[in-house]
RODO-2510 file (C-alpha; in nm, 4 decimals, decimal comma):
residues 601
     n   res          X          Y          Z
     1     m     8,4582    -3,1270     2,0813
     2     q     8,6438    -3,1714     2,4133
     3     q     8,5146    -3,5281     2,4414
     4     g     8,6494    -3,6056     2,0918
     5     m     8,9932    -3,4733     2,1807
     6     n     8,9980    -3,6808     2,4998
     7     s     8,9278    -3,9964     2,3004
     8     i     9,2352    -3,9273     2,0882
     9     r     9,4582    -3,9000     2,3962
    10     n     9,3249    -4,2271     2,5426
    11     p     9,5074    -4,5142     2,3674
    12     l     9,2477    -4,7572     2,4920
    13     l     8,9703    -4,5860     2,2978
    14     i     9,1375    -4,5124     1,9681
    15     d     8,9029    -4,5422     1,6766
    16     h     9,0608    -4,3304     1,4052
    17     a     8,7810    -4,3417     1,1508
    18     h     8,5105    -4,2733     1,4064
    19     t     8,7069    -3,9896     1,5645
    20     q     8,7785    -3,8252     1,2285
    21     r     8,4092    -3,8302     1,1422
    22     r     8,3223    -3,6661     1,4719
    23     i     8,5882    -3,3985     1,4181
    24     d     8,4695    -3,3369     1,0617
    25     d     8,1126    -3,3026     1,1849
    26     e     8,2242    -3,0520     1,4468
    27     i     8,4220    -2,8520     1,1873
    28     a     8,1189    -2,8447     0,9559
    29     r     7,8987    -2,7254     1,2398
    30     l     8,1447    -2,4533     1,3326
    31     r     8,1735    -2,3427     0,9707
    32     g     7,7977    -2,3100     0,9510
    33     t     7,8012    -2,1082     1,2712
    34     i     8,0743    -1,8818     1,1317
    35     v     7,8785    -1,8249     0,8101
    36     t     7,5697    -1,7391     1,0133
    37     l     7,7677    -1,4973     1,2298
    38     i     7,9276    -1,3317     0,9251
    39     t     7,5841    -1,2921     0,7668
    40     r     7,4464    -1,1369     1,0838
    41     r     7,7503    -0,9099     1,1044
    42     n     7,7098    -0,8007     0,7402
    43     d     7,3437    -0,7294     0,8034
    44     l     7,4542    -0,4693     1,0582
    45     s     7,6799    -0,2785     0,8127
    46     p     7,5550     0,0637     0,6930
    47     i     7,4857    -0,0354     0,3318
    48     f     7,2621    -0,3238     0,4378
    49     r     7,0544    -0,0873     0,6454
    50     l     6,9603     0,0999     0,3284
    51     p     6,6139     0,0395     0,1833
    52     v     6,5958    -0,2153    -0,0953
    53     e     6,4938     0,0578    -0,3407
    54     i     6,8169     0,2511    -0,2818
    55     i     7,0363    -0,0588    -0,3121
    56     s     6,8545    -0,1440    -0,6355
    57     t     6,9287     0,2037    -0,7711
    58     i     7,2971     0,1716    -0,6792
    59     l     7,3248    -0,1658    -0,8512
    60     c     7,1521    -0,0324    -1,1632
    61     h     7,3908     0,2640    -1,1837
    62     y     7,6883     0,0324    -1,1491
    63     q     7,5592    -0,1970    -1,4222
    64     q     7,4893     0,0953    -1,6564
    65     s     7,8368     0,2436    -1,6080
    66     a     7,9995    -0,0954    -1,6703
    67     v     7,7985    -0,1514    -1,9876
    68     a     7,8722     0,2028    -2,1066
    69     e     8,2451     0,1241    -2,1037
    70     d     8,2029    -0,2140    -2,2743
    71     d     7,8559    -0,3136    -2,3888
    72     t     7,9626    -0,6784    -2,4250
    73     s     8,1160    -0,7139    -2,0787
    74     v     7,9421    -0,9229    -1,8138
    75     e     8,1851    -0,8551    -1,5307
    76     w     7,9149    -0,6481    -1,3625
    77     t     7,7351    -0,9763    -1,2800
    78     q     7,9871    -1,0275    -0,9993
    79     i     7,7552    -0,8184    -0,7826
    80     t     7,5333    -1,1272    -0,7582
    81     h     7,8122    -1,3088    -0,5695
    82     v     7,8931    -1,0453    -0,3082
    83     c     7,6368    -1,1583    -0,0525
    84     r     7,2996    -1,3239    -0,0221
    85     q     7,1083    -0,9961     0,0036
    86     w     7,2646    -0,8496    -0,3105
    87     r     7,2006    -1,1699    -0,4996
    88     d     6,8353    -1,1761    -0,3953
    89     i     6,7928    -0,8135    -0,4998
    90     s     6,9835    -0,8548    -0,8282
    91     v     6,8092    -1,1700    -0,9442
    92     n     6,4711    -1,0094    -0,8840
    93     l     6,5601    -0,6760    -1,0484
    94     p     6,4552    -0,7000    -1,4167
    95     k     6,6299    -0,3747    -1,5180
    96     l     6,9688    -0,5385    -1,4596
    97     w     6,9110    -0,8099    -1,7179
    98     t     6,7797    -0,6238    -2,0226
    99     h     7,1237    -0,5918    -2,1860
   100     i     7,1468    -0,9399    -2,3378
   101     a     7,4948    -1,0989    -2,3424
   102     f     7,5008    -1,2758    -2,6788
   103     n     7,8721    -1,3461    -2,6336
   104     y     7,7634    -1,6054    -2,3774
   105     p     7,4831    -1,8086    -2,5393
   106     k     7,4302    -2,0166    -2,2233
   107     w     7,3315    -1,6998    -2,0388
   108     t     7,0907    -1,5667    -2,2986
   109     d     6,7785    -1,7595    -2,1997
   110     e     6,8325    -1,6945    -1,8288
   111     m     6,8787    -1,3202    -1,8881
   112     l     6,5608    -1,3131    -2,0956
   113     i     6,3743    -1,4777    -1,8088
   114     r     6,5158    -1,2420    -1,5457
   115     s     6,4395    -0,9342    -1,7573
   116     r     6,0750    -1,0445    -1,7567
   117     n     5,8822    -0,8290    -2,0024
   118     l     6,1043    -0,5195    -2,0106
   119     g     6,2544    -0,3800    -2,3308
   120     l     6,5742    -0,5491    -2,4511
   121     v     6,9084    -0,3984    -2,5574
   122     i     7,0881    -0,5710    -2,8471
   123     s     7,4589    -0,4925    -2,9012
   124     v     7,6865    -0,6178    -3,1779
   125     s     8,0599    -0,5417    -3,1751
   126     p     8,3895    -0,6927    -3,3001
   127     s     8,4141    -0,8996    -2,9826
   128     l     8,1563    -1,1390    -3,1270
   129     g     8,4394    -1,3268    -3,2944
   130     t     8,6362    -1,3802    -3,6131
   131     h     8,4870    -1,3738    -3,9591
   132     s     8,4612    -1,7541    -3,9675
   133     s     8,2524    -1,7738    -3,6489
   134     l     8,0694    -1,4451    -3,6932
   135     g     7,8022    -1,5805    -3,9261
   136     q     7,6928    -1,8490    -3,6800
   137     k     7,6693    -1,6001    -3,3926
   138     l     7,4795    -1,3511    -3,6072
   139     r     7,2222    -1,6144    -3,7008
   140     f     7,1906    -1,6932    -3,3294
   141     i     7,1264    -1,3247    -3,2515
   142     q     6,8877    -1,2901    -3,5452
   143     s     6,6780    -1,5778    -3,4181
   144     y     6,6310    -1,3973    -3,0867
   145     i     6,5547    -1,0649    -3,2561
   146     k     6,2966    -1,2384    -3,4719
   147     k     6,1405    -1,4176    -3,1744
   148     h     6,1423    -1,1179    -2,9383
   149     i     6,1078    -0,8313    -3,1869
   150     t     5,8196    -0,6822    -2,9882
   151     r     6,0512    -0,6472    -2,6857
   152     v     6,3560    -0,4975    -2,8608
   153     q     6,4086    -0,1415    -2,7354
   154     e     6,7664    -0,0548    -2,8379
   155     i     7,0008    -0,1828    -3,1083
   156     n     7,3688    -0,0822    -3,1078
   157     i     7,6058    -0,1941    -3,3833
   158     r     7,9526    -0,0457    -3,3570
   159     s     8,3123    -0,0529    -3,4786
   160     l     8,2732    -0,3074    -3,7551
   161     p     8,5061    -0,3150    -4,0568
   162     q     8,3641    -0,2803    -4,4037
   163     g     8,3592    -0,6508    -4,4850
   164     r     8,1656    -0,7491    -4,1731
   165     y     7,9288    -0,4544    -4,1632
   166     s     7,7194    -0,5589    -4,4597
   167     l     7,7210    -0,9196    -4,3350
   168     v     7,5916    -0,8084    -3,9949
   169     l     7,3113    -0,5921    -4,1316
   170     e     7,1966    -0,8386    -4,3944
   171     t     7,2021    -1,1282    -4,1466
   172     l     7,0320    -0,9509    -3,8588
   173     f     6,7786    -0,7718    -4,0768
   174     p     6,6987    -0,9932    -4,3784
   175     p     6,4900    -0,8521    -4,6626
   176     r     6,1142    -0,8736    -4,6455
   177     s     6,0985    -1,1780    -4,8745
   178     q     6,3146    -1,3814    -4,6323
   179     a     6,1555    -1,2635    -4,3083
   180     t     5,8464    -1,4338    -4,1799
   181     s     5,7648    -1,1817    -3,9073
   182     t     5,5858    -0,8549    -3,9683
   183     r     5,8837    -0,6663    -3,8199
   184     y     5,6541    -0,4672    -3,5967
   185     a     5,8844    -0,3152    -3,3308
   186     p     5,6513    -0,1248    -3,0990
   187     r     5,9204    -0,0617    -2,8343
   188     l     6,2176     0,0260    -3,0538
   189     t     6,3332     0,3715    -2,9408
   190     s     6,7048     0,3732    -3,0296
   191     l     6,8936     0,2468    -3,3357
   192     r     7,2655     0,3266    -3,3518
   193     l     7,5256     0,2298    -3,6106
   194     l     7,8491     0,3544    -3,4544
   195     n     8,1961     0,3864    -3,6087
   196     c     8,1213     0,1500    -3,8928
   197     s     8,2224     0,1592    -4,2563
   198     l     8,0308     0,0111    -4,5455
   199     l     7,9539     0,0558    -4,9113
   200     r     7,5792    -0,0040    -4,9161
   201     d     7,3326     0,2506    -4,7798
   202     p     7,2196     0,1076    -4,4425
   203     m     6,8848     0,2847    -4,4544
   204     l     6,7793     0,0641    -4,7449
   205     i     6,8335    -0,2429    -4,5241
   206     l     6,6883    -0,1010    -4,2024
   207     e     6,3792     0,0490    -4,3594
   208     g     6,2971    -0,2780    -4,5312
   209     y     6,3080    -0,4637    -4,2008
   210     f     6,1570    -0,2179    -3,9528
   211     v     5,8362    -0,1489    -4,1347
   212     y     5,6696    -0,0377    -3,8107
   213     a     5,8903     0,1445    -3,5589
   214     n     5,6649     0,4288    -3,4598
   215     k     5,8403     0,4975    -3,1270
   216     l     6,1899     0,5405    -3,2716
   217     k     6,3414     0,8547    -3,1147
   218     v     6,7189     0,8059    -3,1458
   219     l     6,8834     0,7308    -3,4803
   220     e     7,2539     0,7233    -3,5619
   221     v     7,3655     0,6104    -3,9084
   222     i     7,6586     0,6440    -4,1437
   223     s     7,6958     0,6687    -4,5214
   224     t     7,3405     0,7473    -4,6245
   225     n     7,1664     1,0052    -4,8384
   226     n     6,8277     0,8330    -4,8229
   227     w     6,6485     1,1119    -4,6360
   228     d     6,3124     0,9989    -4,7712
   229     s     6,3190     0,7000    -4,5336
   230     r     6,0278     0,6577    -4,2926
   231     l     6,2804     0,6257    -4,0092
   232     f     6,3555     0,9995    -4,0394
   233     m     6,0363     1,0918    -3,8584
   234     n     5,9525     1,2273    -3,5112
   235     l     6,3087     1,1802    -3,3895
   236     i     6,4545     1,3510    -3,0829
   237     y     6,8219     1,2707    -3,1526
   238     l     6,9733     1,2294    -3,4995
   239     r     7,3351     1,1780    -3,5998
   240     v     7,4337     1,1226    -3,9630
   241     e     7,7915     1,0880    -4,0863
   242     n     7,8846     1,0755    -4,4531
   243     p     8,2572     1,0527    -4,5262
   244     q     8,2135     1,0690    -4,9048
   245     s     8,1301     1,3921    -5,0885
   246     f     7,8997     1,2152    -5,3371
   247     q     7,6641     1,1266    -5,0506
   248     r     7,5136     1,4740    -5,0217
   249     p     7,1333     1,4475    -5,0300
   250     s     6,8983     1,6394    -5,2520
   251     a     6,7762     1,9692    -5,1126
   252     i     6,4076     1,8760    -5,1142
   253     s     6,4664     1,5382    -4,9406
   254     f     6,6789     1,6962    -4,6687
   255     y     6,4318     1,9783    -4,6142
   256     s     6,1314     1,7428    -4,6028
   257     a     6,3050     1,5185    -4,3477
   258     l     6,3711     1,8126    -4,1164
   259     k     6,0064     1,9135    -4,1410
   260     r     5,9074     1,5622    -4,0249
   261     m     6,1121     1,6013    -3,7046
   262     p     5,9680     1,9111    -3,5306
   263     l     6,0588     1,7808    -3,1816
   264     l     6,4265     1,7264    -3,2642
   265     q     6,6468     1,8199    -2,9670
   266     s     6,9928     1,7142    -3,0861
   267     l     7,1176     1,7135    -3,4455
   268     e     7,4675     1,6090    -3,5557
   269     l     7,5603     1,6249    -3,9235
   270     r     7,9179     1,5206    -3,9949
   271     g     8,0836     1,5172    -4,3336
   272     a     7,9000     1,5476    -4,6630
   273     v     7,5508     1,5564    -4,5141
   274     l     7,4253     1,9016    -4,6101
   275     p     7,2943     1,9717    -4,9598
   276     d     7,5186     2,1917    -5,1695
   277     h     7,2557     2,4627    -5,2241
   278     p     6,9593     2,6153    -5,0351
   279     p     6,6138     2,4514    -5,0629
   280     r     6,4064     2,5459    -5,3668
   281     d     6,0914     2,4086    -5,5240
   282     r     6,0571     2,3018    -5,8848
   283     s     5,9847     2,6598    -5,9845
   284     g     6,3092     2,7790    -5,8308
   285     n     6,1470     2,9552    -5,5378
   286     g     6,3118     2,9204    -5,1984
   287     f     6,1482     2,7593    -4,8962
   288     g     6,1377     2,9113    -4,5513
   289     p     6,3577     2,7368    -4,2931
   290     a     6,2170     2,4439    -4,0989
   291     s     6,1383     2,5394    -3,7394
   292     l     6,3139     2,3146    -3,4895
   293     l     6,1909     2,4936    -3,1797
   294     a     6,2979     2,2150    -2,9421
   295     l     6,6579     2,2041    -3,0702
   296     k     6,9119     2,2258    -2,7876
   297     n     7,2296     2,0915    -2,9462
   298     l     7,3486     2,1287    -3,3043
   299     v     7,6796     1,9951    -3,4377
   300     l     7,7914     2,0609    -3,7948
   301     v     8,1149     1,9226    -3,9353
   302     d     8,1519     2,0174    -4,2987
   303     e     8,3289     2,2509    -4,5361
   304     a     8,3156     2,6174    -4,4415
   305     a     8,1330     2,7008    -4,7635
   306     t     7,8250     2,5050    -4,6550
   307     l     7,7792     2,6946    -4,3280
   308     p     7,5498     2,9700    -4,4632
   309     i     7,3524     2,7061    -4,6544
   310     f     7,2497     2,5238    -4,3381
   311     f     7,0966     2,8315    -4,1804
   312     a     6,8698     2,8590    -4,4820
   313     y     6,7254     2,5212    -4,3826
   314     v     6,6811     2,5494    -4,0084
   315     n     6,5324     2,8038    -3,7728
   316     f     6,6402     2,7214    -3,4173
   317     p     6,5931     2,8870    -3,0766
   318     s     6,8491     3,1386    -2,9553
   319     a     6,9140     2,9162    -2,6517
   320     s     7,0537     2,6323    -2,8656
   321     l     7,4092     2,5093    -2,8204
   322     i     7,5643     2,5353    -3,1655
   323     s     7,8868     2,3640    -3,2643
   324     v     8,0081     2,4331    -3,6168
   325     r     8,3287     2,2658    -3,7287
   326     c     8,4436     2,3690    -4,0728
   327     s     8,7457     2,2714    -4,2761
   328     s     8,9180     2,4777    -4,5404
   329     p     9,1998     2,3337    -4,7518
   330     a     9,3473     2,6764    -4,8232
   331     s     9,4540     2,8060    -4,4827
   332     e     9,3487     2,8351    -4,1227
   333     y     9,2853     3,2056    -4,1660
   334     r     9,0507     3,1462    -4,4601
   335     c     8,8615     2,8940    -4,2519
   336     i     8,8376     3,1414    -3,9637
   337     s     8,7267     3,4226    -4,1929
   338     d     8,4535     3,2122    -4,3528
   339     t     8,3193     3,1145    -4,0136
   340     v     8,3377     3,4629    -3,8657
   341     a     8,1512     3,5876    -4,1714
   342     g     7,8690     3,3515    -4,0790
   343     l     7,8343     3,4808    -3,7233
   344     p     7,5782     3,7506    -3,8126
   345     t     7,3596     3,4703    -3,9466
   346     i     7,3788     3,2887    -3,6131
   347     y     7,3370     3,5971    -3,3958
   348     t     7,0257     3,7861    -3,4973
   349     p     7,0305     4,0438    -3,3600
   350     l     7,3901     4,0706    -3,2452
   351     s     7,2797     4,2680    -2,9407
   352     l     7,1427     3,9528    -2,7768
   353     p     7,3431     3,8596    -2,4655
   354     v     7,5713     3,5653    -2,5249
   355     r     7,5534     3,2777    -2,2799
   356     g     7,8173     3,0762    -2,4550
   357     l     8,0091     3,0560    -2,7790
   358     r     8,3066     2,8403    -2,8611
   359     l     8,5319     2,8740    -3,1617
   360     d     8,8198     2,6263    -3,1856
   361     i     9,0729     2,6619    -3,4632
   362     t     9,3415     2,4160    -3,5611
   363     k     9,4916     2,3306    -3,8932
   364     t     9,1818     2,1313    -3,9816
   365     y     8,8697     2,2793    -3,8294
   366     v     8,6793     2,5609    -3,6694
   367     n     8,4295     2,4920    -3,3946
   368     i     8,1635     2,7323    -3,2682
   369     r     7,9530     2,6849    -2,9595
   370     h     7,6430     2,8941    -2,9212
   371     p     7,4184     3,0372    -2,6401
   372     e     7,3396     2,8696    -2,3085
   373     s     7,6584     2,6609    -2,3242
   374     l     7,8015     2,8448    -2,0220
   375     q     8,1100     2,8952    -2,2321
   376     v     8,2575     3,1245    -2,4930
   377     d     8,5808     2,9827    -2,6289
   378     f     8,8136     3,0942    -2,9022
   379     d     9,1063     2,8545    -2,9189
   380     i     9,3900     2,8589    -3,1682
   381     w     9,6558     2,5881    -3,1669
   382     s     9,8825     2,5285    -3,4610
   383     d    10,0449     2,2024    -3,3558
   384     v     9,7756     1,9725    -3,2147
   385     p     9,4974     1,7841    -3,3975
   386     s     9,2250     1,8814    -3,1513
   387     t     9,1697     2,1183    -2,8602
   388     e     8,8837     1,9260    -2,7050
   389     a     9,1177     1,7501    -2,4613
   390     l     9,2830     2,0772    -2,3657
   391     l     8,9654     2,2649    -2,2811
   392     p     8,6858     2,0182    -2,2029
   393     d     8,3247     2,1261    -2,2251
   394     d     8,2649     2,0609    -1,8567
   395     l     8,5364     2,3098    -1,7613
   396     v     8,2804     2,5647    -1,6442
   397     t     7,9995     2,3504    -1,5086
   398     p     8,0404     2,4752    -1,1494
   399     f     7,9729     2,8355    -1,2462
   400     n     7,5931     2,8155    -1,2544
   401     g     7,5273     2,9799    -1,5865
   402     d     7,7685     3,2755    -1,5646
   403     a     7,8666     3,4186    -1,9034
   404     f     8,2097     3,2696    -1,9729
   405     l     8,4770     3,3630    -2,2247
   406     s     8,7786     3,1382    -2,2791
   407     l     9,0562     3,2489    -2,5119
   408     g     9,3344     3,0126    -2,6139
   409     l     9,5917     3,2568    -2,7433
   410     a     9,9229     3,1169    -2,8592
   411     w    10,0690     3,0473    -3,2007
   412     k    10,3903     2,8484    -3,2203
   413     t    10,6080     3,0274    -3,4732
   414     t    10,9098     2,8704    -3,6386
   415     g    11,0770     3,1999    -3,7188
   416     a    10,9874     3,1711    -4,0841
   417     v    10,8142     3,4659    -4,2454
   418     h    10,5030     3,2691    -4,3435
   419     s    10,4659     3,1384    -3,9883
   420     t    10,4715     3,4896    -3,8430
   421     v    10,2305     3,6108    -4,1098
   422     e     9,9877     3,3301    -4,0247
   423     a    10,0069     3,4234    -3,6591
   424     m     9,9398     3,7895    -3,7324
   425     e     9,6449     3,6926    -3,9540
   426     c     9,5036     3,4823    -3,6728
   427     r     9,5535     3,7727    -3,4331
   428     g     9,3333     3,9775    -3,6642
   429     a     9,0816     3,6934    -3,6724
   430     v     9,0673     3,6985    -3,2919
   431     a     8,9739     4,0642    -3,3070
   432     d     8,7148     3,9996    -3,5801
   433     f     8,5641     3,7165    -3,3810
   434     c     8,5365     3,9108    -3,0564
   435     l     8,3943     4,2142    -3,2344
   436     a     8,1344     3,9973    -3,4084
   437     v     8,0137     3,8510    -3,0802
   438     p     7,8695     4,0560    -2,7931
   439     c     8,1128     3,9847    -2,5075
   440     k     8,0347     4,2833    -2,2877
   441     q     7,8560     4,1213    -1,9923
   442     l     8,1043     3,8547    -1,8931
   443     s     8,1333     3,7114    -1,5440
   444     i     8,4295     3,4764    -1,5998
   445     l     8,7323     3,5092    -1,8271
   446     a     8,9960     3,2447    -1,9021
   447     l     9,3145     3,3150    -2,0966
   448     t     9,5235     3,0149    -2,1996
   449     s     9,8650     3,0148    -2,3634
   450     s    10,1836     2,8139    -2,3651
   451     k    10,4320     2,8449    -2,0809
   452     s    10,6934     2,9498    -2,3352
   453     s    10,7274     3,3235    -2,3847
   454     k    10,8673     3,2624    -2,7333
   455     e    10,5241     3,1946    -2,8752
   456     l    10,3419     3,4885    -3,0254
   457     p    10,0363     3,5869    -2,8194
   458     l     9,7317     3,6326    -3,0360
   459     m     9,5979     3,9216    -2,8318
   460     d     9,7853     4,2450    -2,7721
   461     d     9,7066     4,5281    -2,5314
   462     a     9,4985     4,7208    -2,7819
   463     i     9,2781     4,4219    -2,8678
   464     f     9,2408     4,3352    -2,4996
   465     q     9,1235     4,6819    -2,3981
   466     d     8,9146     4,7624    -2,7055
   467     i     8,7269     4,4317    -2,7168
   468     l     8,6828     4,3390    -2,3538
   469     g     8,6511     4,6862    -2,2062
   470     t     8,6018     4,7332    -1,8345
   471     q     8,3606     4,4377    -1,7814
   472     p     8,1939     4,5623    -1,4610
   473     a     8,0226     4,2258    -1,3941
   474     l     8,3376     4,0148    -1,4230
   475     h     8,4373     3,8504    -1,0942
   476     t     8,6809     3,5658    -1,1830
   477     v     8,9831     3,5443    -1,4144
   478     f     9,1757     3,2262    -1,4984
   479     v     9,5129     3,2677    -1,6681
   480     t     9,7505     2,9956    -1,7875
   481     g    10,0973     3,0398    -1,9308
   482     a    10,3117     3,3308    -2,0422
   483     i    10,0161     3,5485    -2,1356
   484     l     9,9988     3,6407    -1,7650
   485     n    10,2375     3,9320    -1,8225
   486     m    10,0070     4,0929    -2,0777
   487     l     9,7104     4,0435    -1,8461
   488     l     9,8838     4,1975    -1,5442
   489     k     9,9805     4,5066    -1,7424
   490     n     9,6152     4,5606    -1,8284
   491     l     9,4852     4,4766    -1,4813
   492     s     9,7052     4,7449    -1,3283
   493     p     9,5137     5,0731    -1,2871
   494     q     9,5866     5,3206    -1,5636
   495     t     9,5962     5,6878    -1,4661
   496     q     9,3811     5,9342    -1,6520
   497     t     9,4017     6,3098    -1,6026
   498     s     9,1127     6,5197    -1,4757
   499     t     9,1000     6,8813    -1,3626
   500     q     8,9403     7,0229    -1,0480
   501     p     8,9425     7,3636    -0,8808
   502     p     9,1602     7,3991    -0,5710
   503     p     8,9826     7,3189    -0,2423
   504     h     8,9841     7,6824    -0,1246
   505     q     8,7965     7,8026    -0,4340
   506     n     8,4324     7,7695    -0,5176
   507     n     8,3470     7,4794    -0,7429
   508     t     8,1658     7,7079    -0,9825
   509     n     8,3537     7,7837    -1,3010
   510     d     8,2760     8,1150    -1,4592
   511     p     8,3363     8,0870    -1,8337
   512     n     8,3922     8,4629    -1,8448
   513     d     8,6654     8,4487    -1,5793
   514     p     8,9986     8,4709    -1,7649
   515     f     9,1773     8,3222    -1,4629
   516     a     8,9482     8,0166    -1,4302
   517     a     9,1681     7,7918    -1,6428
   518     r     9,4750     7,8857    -1,4434
   519     t     9,3131     7,7925    -1,1138
   520     q     9,2436     7,4279    -1,2126
   521     l     9,4503     7,1468    -1,0571
   522     a     9,5555     6,8361    -1,2505
   523     v     9,4243     6,5226    -1,0728
   524     f     9,5272     6,1684    -1,1722
   525     i     9,2298     5,9307    -1,1438
   526     p     9,3025     5,5572    -1,1806
   527     k     9,1115     5,3777    -1,4563
   528     v     9,0544     5,0151    -1,3514
   529     i     8,9331     4,7382    -1,5798
   530     f     8,7416     4,4526    -1,4184
   531     p     8,6686     4,6727    -1,1140
   532     n     8,4692     4,4004    -0,9354
   533     m     8,7128     4,1147    -0,9943
   534     r     8,7433     3,9085    -0,6763
   535     t     8,9400     3,5981    -0,7823
   536     l     9,2546     3,5530    -0,9930
   537     s     9,3674     3,1967    -1,0694
   538     i     9,7195     3,1553    -1,2119
   539     s     9,8545     2,8242    -1,3403
   540     d    10,1534     2,6905    -1,5344
   541     v    10,3556     3,0128    -1,5130
   542     d    10,7338     3,0364    -1,4794
   543     f    10,8262     3,2605    -1,1849
   544     s    11,1977     3,1800    -1,1912
   545     h    11,2749     3,5360    -1,3046
   546     p    11,2169     3,7884    -1,0230
   547     l    11,0486     4,0313    -1,2622
   548     a    10,7518     3,7949    -1,2912
   549     s    10,6731     3,7933    -0,9188
   550     n    10,7424     4,1668    -0,8945
   551     l    10,4992     4,2348    -1,1777
   552     l    10,2306     4,0319    -1,0005
   553     f    10,2862     4,2141    -0,6713
   554     d    10,2908     4,5586    -0,8359
   555     c     9,9594     4,4878    -1,0113
   556     l     9,7849     4,3649    -0,6976
   557     f     9,9303     4,6470    -0,4889
   558     a     9,8105     4,9100    -0,7363
   559     r     9,4594     4,7610    -0,7395
   560     s     9,4539     4,7542    -0,3601
   561     v     9,5518     5,1215    -0,3411
   562     a     9,2861     5,2065    -0,6000
   563     g     9,0181     5,0380    -0,3875
   564     n     8,9852     4,7256    -0,6033
   565     k     9,1593     4,4751    -0,3776
   566     l     9,1239     4,1081    -0,4731
   567     e     8,9811     3,8551    -0,2309
   568     t     9,1593     3,5402    -0,3542
   569     v     9,4675     3,4539    -0,5589
   570     i     9,5148     3,0881    -0,6588
   571     l     9,8594     2,9657    -0,7678
   572     s     9,8710     2,6221    -0,9355
   573     d    10,1661     2,4395    -1,0909
   574     c    10,3790     2,7549    -1,0940
   575     h    10,7485     2,6858    -1,1525
   576     g    11,0470     2,8612    -0,9979
   577     l    10,8248     3,0063    -0,7304
   578     k    10,9711     3,0919    -0,3902
   579     k    10,6590     2,9961    -0,2055
   580     g    10,7247     3,1498     0,1348
   581     h    10,8597     3,4782    -0,0001
   582     l    10,5823     3,5328    -0,2552
   583     i    10,2990     3,4346    -0,0229
   584     e    10,4327     3,6683     0,2448
   585     l    10,4603     3,9418    -0,0165
   586     l    10,1097     3,8895    -0,1540
   587     s     9,9496     3,8665     0,1894
   588     h     9,9730     4,2450     0,2139
   589     v     9,7681     4,3055    -0,1004
   590     v     9,5193     4,0161    -0,1151
   591     s     9,2913     3,8569     0,1435
   592     n     9,3350     3,4838     0,0662
   593     i     9,6146     3,2913    -0,1048
   594     v     9,5677     2,9323    -0,2234
   595     y     9,8758     2,7420    -0,3367
   596     h     9,8713     2,4076    -0,5228
   597     e    10,1912     2,2233    -0,6053
   598     s    10,2111     1,9851    -0,8991
   599     p    10,2668     1,6224    -0,7910
   600     f    10,4968     1,5802    -1,0917
   601     d    10,7469     1,8498    -0,9967
***
């Protein structure tokens, strides 16, 4: 390099072309050296010191998460361009290439080669193109399904409008007279038709094509009442959605299909899926319920009137997670009452300990969640379409199976008489619900309400004390909103009167002693609910009025004096709070104080 630079400075030896070539050669050599050094440096980074098996697992998880968000996306393939090691691992990892990208026909053959002989995943979605180009792409996909039918493991068809849905099914799965293959799908385990609308029963098309799909375990369809299909057999997961009331199946077909799926673990029936009467034979005699002893998750979305009918069809384990969502056109209270009336059918006997029950009520549905869900929820909201976003199911996952009760207790009244009456009816429904369910061995309690004190709380002091009782096993309470005041009043020790003889007298009471009654002393013994409560979490409460903070301090002070001092108080997103003053005040009556400020304040 130095010699080349010297030749440039010497005017007697100027050879521009020759010198440029020498410089270019030196630059190329240095670039190669830099690449080699970067590679060696990368090889020393922590992730490259991991075993190939662990890197392969990481790449597979990344690919699966990317495909879960968008099953037609191929952006995950960028991992093959990060470095040489990742590319070598990715190209030789068949699991990465089983989700065939039919949106990119040039990639299809290469992905089939890289996937080797593993099962294939076929996905069809609106991103395939417009109606004019859809037919050509569907025929392209159908040719691969036909050629590699023995390798197809999953088929997902989702979010297609009515006009395209029939075209997709009829093109991908032609009738037997037009298909030359035997349609033997030995690896097919999952068949999902998601968020699609159509007029023709899809089971008539699918059953005619998949004559042999003996390993099918997951089935998700819409708009069918063809429960006699061979595909309803030996399933583990089944989801059926019928938006039209005329699509209710016959009782005998529905019952027979359930009997053919004894290993069913998850069952979702949404819309007009249940028969309109219990199962009976031709003589009019009723059948016993089908035993689904492996059932872990059950979701019913139907009219409230069909709820008792379903339990005549199915016998499920007490550890199942039951979600019943019912709609009643008359009123929310009627819907609640119909569902609460069905609770004795679910809980037999009612003395069984509850691991989790959820009952959500809005203007359109009621939702019940049943044992082993880690959660017992009763939520009432009059002004939102769904409460699922407000109280997610994974809210209590860190609590390791503790019995959990969550009560969403606020009804937004407009001041009108009918609005107040509805709220009072729902308050009665809360009491009916809690009385119908054994909630006496709780470990965790959550009370949720609006921050506004103008809303009518759906639990008063009498309901709180009569239903929940002392709860000796309860150790954690979460409270959100204005309902905190009602809670603090009940958490404060209540004095109850007892009588004892004076210390200088014998403790023996002679019933014949006329002066015995006069020598008794009145003693005030504090009655404490939740005596073993250790943690109180408070969020979204307005402390701008001094009475609120004083009420909190008085409650905690009284419990401390009574020997029931709390270990931890958590304050989150509390408004109008004088942090230093309150924390200093509470430090005298509680061991630990955790304070979280909202980033949006």
